C-alpha positions in Angstrom: 117.5 69.1 76.2 114.4 67.0 76.8 111.7 68.2 79.2 108.7 66.3 80.6 105.4 68.1 80.4 101.7 67.6 81.0 98.9 69.2 78.9 95.9 70.2 80.9 92.6 71.7 79.9 90.4 73.8 82.3 87.0 74.8 80.9 88.5 75.1 77.4 91.7 77.0 78.4 94.6 74.7 77.6 98.0 74.9 79.2 101.5 73.3 79.0 102.7 72.5 82.6 106.3 71.7 83.6 107.7 70.8 87.0 110.5 73.3 87.4 111.4 72.7 91.0 115.0 71.9 90.1 115.3 75.1 88.0 115.8 73.1 84.8 114.3 76.1 82.9 116.1 79.4 83.6 114.4 82.7 83.9 116.2 84.1 80.8 114.5 81.4 78.7 110.9 81.8 80.0 109.7 84.0 77.1 111.2 82.1 74.2 110.3 78.7 75.6 106.7 79.8 76.2 106.2 81.0 72.6 107.8 77.8 71.3 105.8 75.3 73.3 102.5 77.1 72.9 102.7 77.2 69.1 99.8 75.0 67.9 101.4 74.2 64.5 104.9 73.4 65.4 104.8 72.2 69.0 102.4 71.2 71.9 100.1 74.2 71.7 98.4 76.0 74.5 97.0 79.3 75.8 99.9 79.5 78.2 102.8 77.9 79.9 102.7 77.2 83.7 105.9 76.4 85.7 105.5 74.7 89.0 108.4 75.9 91.2 109.6 75.6 94.8 108.2 77.8 97.5 109.9 78.6 100.8 106.6 78.9 102.7 103.8 77.2 100.7 103.3 73.9 98.9 104.7 75.3 95.6 104.8 78.4 93.5 103.0 79.0 90.1 104.6 81.0 87.4 102.3 81.8 84.4 103.1 83.0 80.9 100.6 83.8 78.1 101.2 82.2 74.7 102.9 85.3 73.4 105.6 85.0 76.1 104.3 87.8 78.3 104.1 87.2 82.0 100.8 87.4 83.9 100.5 87.5 87.7 97.6 85.1 87.8 95.3 82.9 85.7 92.1 81.3 87.2 91.9 78.3 84.9 95.7 78.0 85.1 95.4 78.0 88.9 93.0 75.1 88.9 95.3 73.3 86.3 98.4 73.7 88.4 96.6 72.5 91.5 95.6 69.3 89.6 99.1 69.0 88.2 100.7 69.3 91.7 98.3 66.8 93.1 99.1 64.4 90.3 102.8 64.8 90.9 102.4 64.2 94.6 103.7 67.7 95.4 100.6 68.6 97.3 97.6 66.9 99.0 94.0 67.4 97.9 93.9 70.6 100.0 96.8 72.9 99.2 98.2 76.4 99.4 100.4 77.9 96.7 102.0 81.2 95.7 101.3 83.2 92.6 102.7 86.6 91.6 99.3 88.1 92.5 99.0 86.5 96.0 98.5 83.2 97.9 95.8 80.8 96.7 94.1 78.0 98.6 92.9 75.1 96.4 91.0 71.9 96.8 90.8 68.9 94.5 87.1 67.8 94.4 85.5 64.8 92.7 84.8 64.5 89.0 87.8 66.6 87.9 86.5 69.6 89.7 88.9 72.0 91.4 88.0 74.8 93.8 90.2 78.0 94.2 89.8 80.4 97.2 91.0 83.6 95.6 92.2 86.9 97.1 90.1 90.0 97.2 89.6 91.8 93.9 90.9 95.3 93.6 90.9 98.5 91.6 87.1 98.5 91.0 85.9 101.2 88.6 82.2 101.4 87.7 80.4 102.6 84.6 83.2 103.7 82.4 82.2 105.1 79.0 84.5 103.6 76.3 84.1 104.9 72.8 85.3 102.5 70.1 85.5 102.7 66.3 81.8 102.4 65.7 80.0 102.2 69.0 80.2 103.1 72.7 80.2 100.6 75.6 79.4 101.1 79.3 82.0 98.9 81.0 83.1 98.0 84.5 86.7 97.3 85.5 88.1 95.1 88.2 91.4 93.3 88.9 90.9 89.7 89.9 94.6 88.9 89.7 94.9 90.5 86.2 92.9 93.5 84.8 89.4 92.8 83.4 86.6 94.8 81.9 83.1 93.4 82.0 80.5 94.4 79.3 76.9 93.3 79.4 75.3 92.5 76.1 71.9 91.5 74.8 73.1 88.8 72.3 76.1 86.9 73.4 76.3 85.0 70.1 76.3 87.9 67.8 78.8 90.2 69.5 82.1 90.5 67.7 84.4 89.6 70.5 87.6 89.7 68.5 86.9 93.2 67.1 85.6 94.9 70.2 87.7 92.9 72.6 90.9 94.0 70.8 89.8 97.6 70.8 88.9 97.6 74.5 92.1 95.7 75.3 94.2 98.5 73.8 92.0 101.4 74.7 93.7 104.5 76.3 91.4 104.2 79.3 93.3 101.1 80.3 96.8 102.1 79.3 99.6 101.3 79.7 99.0 97.7 80.8 95.8 97.1 78.8 92.9 94.8 79.9 91.1 91.6 79.2 87.5 92.1 77.8 84.6 90.0 79.0 81.2 90.1 77.2 78.4 88.8 79.4 74.8 87.8 79.0 72.7 87.3 82.2 69.8 84.9 82.2 66.9 84.7 84.6 68.1 81.5 86.3 71.2 83.2 87.9 73.4 82.0 85.0 76.0 84.0 83.0 77.2 83.3 79.5 80.7 84.7 79.2 83.0 85.2 76.2 86.5 86.6 76.7 89.1 88.3 74.7 92.4 87.6 76.5 95.3 89.9 76.7 98.5 88.0 75.9 96.7 85.4 73.8 95.3 88.3 71.7 92.2 86.4 70.7 89.0 85.0 72.1 89.6 81.9 74.2 87.2 79.2 75.2 87.3 80.3 78.8 89.2 82.6 81.2 89.0 81.9 84.9 89.9 85.4 86.2 87.5 86.8 83.6 84.7 84.5 84.7 85.4 85.6 88.3 85.4 89.3 87.3 82.1 88.7 85.4 80.5 87.0 88.4 81.7 89.7 90.9 80.4 92.6 88.7 77.1 90.9 88.1 76.5 90.5 91.8 77.6 94.1 92.5 75.1 95.4 89.9 72.3 93.2 91.2 72.0 91.2 88.0 72.8 87.9 89.9 73.2 86.4 93.3 76.1 84.5 94.8 76.8 81.7 94.0 76.7 82.6 90.3 76.6 79.8 87.6 78.8 80.6 84.6 78.9 78.9 81.2 82.1 79.6 79.2 82.4 79.7 75.4 83.7 76.1 75.5 80.5 75.0 77.2 81.9 74.0 80.6 80.0 75.1 83.7 81.8 77.0 86.5 80.7 78.6 89.7 81.7 81.9 91.3 80.8 82.7 94.9 81.7 85.6 97.2 80.8 87.7 100.2 79.6 91.3 99.5 79.5 94.3 101.8 78.7 97.4 99.7 81.5 97.4 97.1 83.8 95.3 99.2 84.2 91.8 97.9 85.7 88.9 100.0 85.8 85.1 100.2 85.9 84.7 96.4 85.7 81.1 95.3 86.0 79.8 91.7 85.1 76.2 91.0 85.3 74.4 87.7 86.9 71.5 85.8 90.6 70.8 85.2 91.6 67.7 83.2 95.0 66.2 82.3 94.7 65.7 78.6 98.1 63.9 78.0 101.7 63.8 79.1 104.9 63.7 77.1 108.5 64.7 76.5 109.5 67.6 74.3 112.9 68.6 72.9 113.8 72.2 73.3 
């Protein structure tokens, strides 16, 4: 079978996107197809697979899978990518509403390849968790911005071993059984965050993580380290923005804005 696809990149996160409104790809094949298409040596390559599917009440539905085939309820950079993909297909106008397994998202296509997502309220906030690892202890904060994230503030963002400590935090018993993503954050004086993320499901550091950037922005504001809107620079060098309304520990009106670019399109045999 031959399938049409588009490859999109959002702040360094890259995804394979497929229009699955006619159910060409069956649910039983999701995991194996994801692992095959996201393989960087033998196929297209990507941090994840995104399927655009029909919705009974919104413009469309987004189904997201990490490169290891595991399902995730949401991906911020993936959300901007699927919005750009839907707009390119003519499935949605520049302002759209779509379903994810974490909730309903409002998106807007802006100029210069920028896409804005109005996200749902974060949940499961836990502050100042002591996490003991193999050779050091971190003070982390936890929040779910569609998927679970820990946020760790560090002095030197370039020297921190993201793979080592990210993997230990991802599998730590404090976040069992589902595990967590791990974001290492450096705050500068000009209301800017530098963020490096170890992503669950990819099982490595990625160039960016939209929900992780959102989590980092929210926690930074809650701790008084930054003010909304927060400027964020991802590992890949792209600039994003996170804004929100804050009332004590209650967060609302969360907006993530950043780039989403169609790299290329093609047909793949599966």
